[in-house]
N, C-alpha and C positions, 0 to 999 in steps of 0.2 A: 259175316265174320263173327266169331264168338266173342262175347264181351271179355272173356278171360284173356284173350290174346291182346286186347287193347289196353289192359290195365296192368299195374305192377303186382296185382294180387288176383287170386282166383277163388273158386268155391272151396277148394281144399284148405287154403290159408285161412279163410273165414271160419270154416268148420273147426280147424285146430284151435284158433283163438277162442272161439265160443266154448269148446269143451275144456280148454285149459282154465277158463274162468268159471267153469261149472254153471253155465247158463242153462235154463230150462229148455227142453226140446222145442217148445212152441216159439221161443224167441229165435232160436237158430233157424226155424222155418221162415220167420219174418225176414231174417238177414238174407237168406238165400232167395226169397221172393224179391227182395229189394235189389239184389245183384242181377237177377234175371230182368227185372223191369228197367234197370239202368241201361241195359243193352238195347232196349226197345224204345225208350221214351226220348223225347226231345228236351233240350234245355228250356227253362222258362222263357216265355216271350215277354220282353221288358220294353217299356216305353222309351224310345229313343236311345237304347243302349244295346249294343251287340256284344255278347260274351262268348261267342263260339271260339275265339282265339285266346280266351283267358284259360288259366290253369284250373281245370275242374277235376281231372282224373290222374294227373301225374304226381303220385305221392305213395309213400310206404305207410300204410295205415296203422301199423301196430308197433311203432317204436316205443320201447319201454325205458323206464329209469327207476332207480332205487327209491324206496320210501325214506323219509326222515323221521326221527323220533321227536324232534322239538321244532317249534316255529323258527327259532334262531338259526336252524340249519337249512332253511329254505334259501332259494337263490335270492340275490340282492333285488332282482326285478320284482319278485313276489313280496319280499319284506317291505318294499317301498309302498305296497298297496294296503298294508295291514298295520295294526298296532301290536307289535311283536310282544310287548310286555303284558298285554292283557288279552290274549287270544281266547275267544269264546265262539262257539258255533261257526266254525270255519272249515271248508273243504278246499283242497288245492289239488289241481290236476296238471300234469306236464305231459304233453303228447298223449300217449296211450296209457299213462299210469296215474293212479290216484296216489299222490305222494304224502299227503298229510290230512288228518281228520281230527277235529276237536268238537265235541258236542257236550254241552253242559248237562249236569244232572237235573237241573231245574226244567230244562226243555224236555228231557225224557220223562220226567214225572208228570208232565202235562199230557203225555200220550202222543206227543209230536214225533214224527219220524223225519229225521234230517240225516240223510246218508248218501253214499255214492250210488249211482245208478247200478253199478255192478253188484253191490251188496244187496240192493233192493230186489234185483232179479232172483237172488238166492233166498233171501230171508222173507220177502214180501211179494213173492211172484204172483199170487192170485190178485193182490191189490193192484200191482203194476199192470197186469194183463187187462184188468177191468177198464183202466183209463187210457192205456197207451194207444197212440195213433187214432184217437177218437175225434180230435179237433182237426187233424191234418192227415191226409192219406199218404201212404208211402209211395203211391204211384201218381202223385200230383204232377210231378215232372222229374226229370233226370236227377236233379240235385237232391230232392227228398228221397228218391230211391237209393241213391248212392249213400246218403247219410244212414239210412236204415241198414244197409249192408255192412257198413264199416264203423258203426257207433263204437267209440273207444273210451267212453267215460260219461260223465255227467252227474246229475243230482236227482234224487227223489225226495220230495218234500210233501209230507202229508200232515194236515192239521185237522184233528177231530172236531166234531160238532161242538159249538159253544166255547171253543178255546181261542183265546186271544194271545198271540205272541207279542210281547211288548218290546223286544229287541230285534234289530235286523239280523237276518241270517245271511252269511256271506260265502261266496265261492270265488276263487281266483284260478284262471286258466292260463297256462303258459305254453307257448310253442317255441321250439328251437331245434336247429339241425336241418341239414339238407333233406328236402323231400318229405319233411315231417307233416303229419296230419293232426289236427285237433278237431274231433267230432263228438262233442258232448251232447247228450240228450237230457234236457231238463224237464222234469215232469212234476208239476205242482198241483196238489189237490187240496182245496180248502172247503171243508164240509160246511153245512148250514150254520150261519151266525158266527163263523170263525173270522180271525183276522191275522194277517202275516205280511211281513216285508222281506223280500229276497233281493239281494244285491250281488251282482257279479262284475268282475273286471277281467279283461283279456289283454295280455301282454306278450311280447315276443322277444326272443334272443337272436343270436346270430344264426344264419342259415339261408339257403337259397331254395327257391321253388317250393315254398310252403303253402299249405291250404288249411283254412278253417271252414268247416261246414257244420254249423250248429242248428239245433232245433229246440224250441221251447214250447211246451204245451201247458196250459193253465186251465183248470176247472174251478170256477167260482160258484159255490153252492148258494142256496137261497139265503139272502141276508148277509152273506160273507163279504169280506173286503180283502183284496190282494193288491199289493204294490210290488212291482218289479222294476228295479233300476239296473241299468247295464252301461258300462263304459268300456269301449273297445279302443285300444291304443296299439294296434298291430303295425308292423313295419311295412315298408314298400315291397318287401320280399314275400308278403303274405297276401294271397287272394282270399277275401273273406266273404262268406255267404251265410246269412243268418235268416231264419224263418221262425217267427214267433206267432203263436195262435192262442186265443183264449175264448172260452165260452162262459157266459154269465147267466145265472138263473135269477129268479124273481128277487128284486130288491138288492141284488148283489152289485158290487162295484169292482172294476178292474182299472188299475192305473199303471201306465208305462212311463218311465223316465229314461230317456236314451241319449247317450253321448257317443256319437260316431267320430272318433278322433284318429281313425286309421290313417296311415300314410299311403297304403296300397289301394288297389281297386276293391270296391265294396258293393255288394248287393244285400239289401235288407228289406224284408217284407214283414210288416207287423199288422195282424188282423184280429179284431175282436168281434165276436158274434153275441149280440144282445138277445138272448132267447126269451128271458123271463120278463114279466111285467115290471116296469119301473127299474130296470137294470141300467147301470151307468158305466160308461167307458171314458177315460181321460188319457190322452197321449200327449206327451211333451218330448220333443226331440231336437237336438242340435247337431250340427256337423260343420267341419272345417275342411275345405278342399285346398290342397297345395300341390306344387309341382305339376306333373302331367296326370295326376290322379283322376280316376273315373268313379263316380258314385251314382247308384240308382237306389233311392230310398222311398219306400212306399208305406204309408199308414192308411189303414182301412177299417171301417166299422160297418157291420151289417146289422140293421135294426129289424128284428123279427117280432119281439113282444111289444105290447102297447105301453105308452107313457115312458118309453126309453129315452135316454139322453146320452149324447156323445159330444166331446170337445177335443179337437186335435189342433196342436200348435207345432209347426215345424220351422226351424230357423237354420239357415246355412250362411257361412261366410266363405267366399271364393277368392282365390288369388292365383298368381302365376298363370298356368295354362290348364288349370283344373276344370273339370266339368261335373256338375251335379244336377241330377234330375230328382225333384221332389214331387211325389205323387200323393195327393190326398183324396181318398175315395169314401164318400158317405153313401151307403146303399140302404134305402128304406123300402122294405118289402110290403107287398099288398097285405093289409090287415094290421100293420104296425101303427095304429091310430095314436094320435097325440105324441108321436115321436118328435124329438128335437135334436137335430144334428148340425153342429157348426164346425168350421175348420178354417185354418189360416196357414199359408205357406209364405215365408218371407226370406228373401235372399239378398245379402249385402255383397256387392261386387267391389273388389279391391284392385282389379287388374283389367286392362282392356282385352287381354287374351283369354281370360277365364270366361266360363259360360255357366249360367244357371237357369234352369227351367222350372218354374213353379206351376204345377198342373192340378188345380182343384176340380174335382169331379163329383157331381151330385146325380145319383140315380134314384129317382123317386117313383114308386108305384102305388102310392097312397095319397089321397087328397088332404086328409085332416092332419097335417103335420107342419112343423116348422123346420126350415133348413137354410143355411147360409154359408157363404164362403168368402174369403178374402185372400188375395195373392199380391205380392209385390216383388219386383226385382229392380234393384237400383244401386247407386253409388252413395258415397258420403254426402251429407248435406253440408255444402260449403258454409252456410250460415252458422251451423253448429260448430264447425271447425273454427270459424272466425271468432265466435263467442268464447270458446275455450282458450284460444290463443290470446285473446284480449285480457284474459285473467292470468297471463304469465306462463301458460302451458305451451310446450313446443308442439309443432304440428304432429310429429310422430306420437307424442304423448296424448294429444287430443284424439288422434285416430284410434289409438289403443283404448282409450276410455270409452269411445263410442262403440267400438266392437264388443268390449266386455259388457257394457251396459245393454247392448242388443241381445246378448246371450244369457246374461245373469238370471233372468226370470226362470229359466230351466235349470241352470247350474244350482241355484239355491234350493231346488227341490230334492237334490240327492240326499238320502236319509242317513248315510254314514259319513262322518266328518273326514276320515282319511280318504275315502273315495272322492268326496267333494273337492278336497284339496288337490288330489291327483288330477282330477279333471281340469281344475284351474291351471295347474302346471302344464298339462297337455295343451291347453289353449295357448298359453304363453309360448310353449315350444313351437307349435305349429304356426303361430303368427310372427315368429322371429323376434 
């Protein structure tokens, strides 16, 4: 059966969208290759999670909305994520439309490119083509192929050699409406000895049968440092699939700070490849599972260069009948001498009906390395509850303090104050 018959869109719809946005011919070829591959490839094989009955294809990919001239005209959902009175270096996307863009003159003067993915295809096509889909292949599995076919926005961030950006650059992605799709492609390139922080938030309005399928690619040059922070607070009506990849050259550093606050089913895979000598990867993630939510969250580091270091920390809080699978994978390749990889997955259970699986995995093909892991799944410490209650705090208040203290080491790392505050509010909301 043709893939066009199975989907709400076909090659003609994709071609029309691509031409309407004046995309280069080479990118349309990638779109059509992705569509073809999506009809042939299987869904990703996930540890202890079946997604064959989840919504992966039932969406209208190119729903558009009008742009706004000022930040105070954005939706209340988006305005809650930003400082409306001092907007700088912000991109906002809703469904398949880039609705707002603000980039400071100071940033432009540094030679930094911070623009929409659509604009980058037109204005910086050669640069995008050089780095696009280098860290992840469009045919990795069905979802990456689908993403390539129906990319409907995203960000291109390019930092020249020796340039340090001292303020976080922010994007907000909003999805709303029945059968809507949010499929941004984020491409970040940090040349040698540069430094940048990128922060995004995902929010959703009213609508049924919505899908988010996003992909992030990061290239960290020699001696460069990139920090990516992401907070996702999508509703139970959104199936969310996110795949993040980074490759790090000699003496480079990649840092991920991730808050998975969705109410709906979620798949997230975060992989960093340490190619260069003395390259570093740090990953900090938190998640909260409620209701009948299903989460499959994977953090992975592949050590290739010598003297590389990685540190992964994943924390989850589970309640109601939610299920969360936390996978930590440290892969040390043959020849990656003096590598040091550590990881920890910790799950706090608040309900007898919830389930959390912490799966630390070490794959080591080299002798002269250090590697370690820790994993825990458990309930409240009654001794800690008793101690706090003996100080005049109610049991409910004591439980809340323990939960927030359990997650705070990651929350505190969010580099934008508004985003940090919204993450704390999302935690309060999800924990009742």
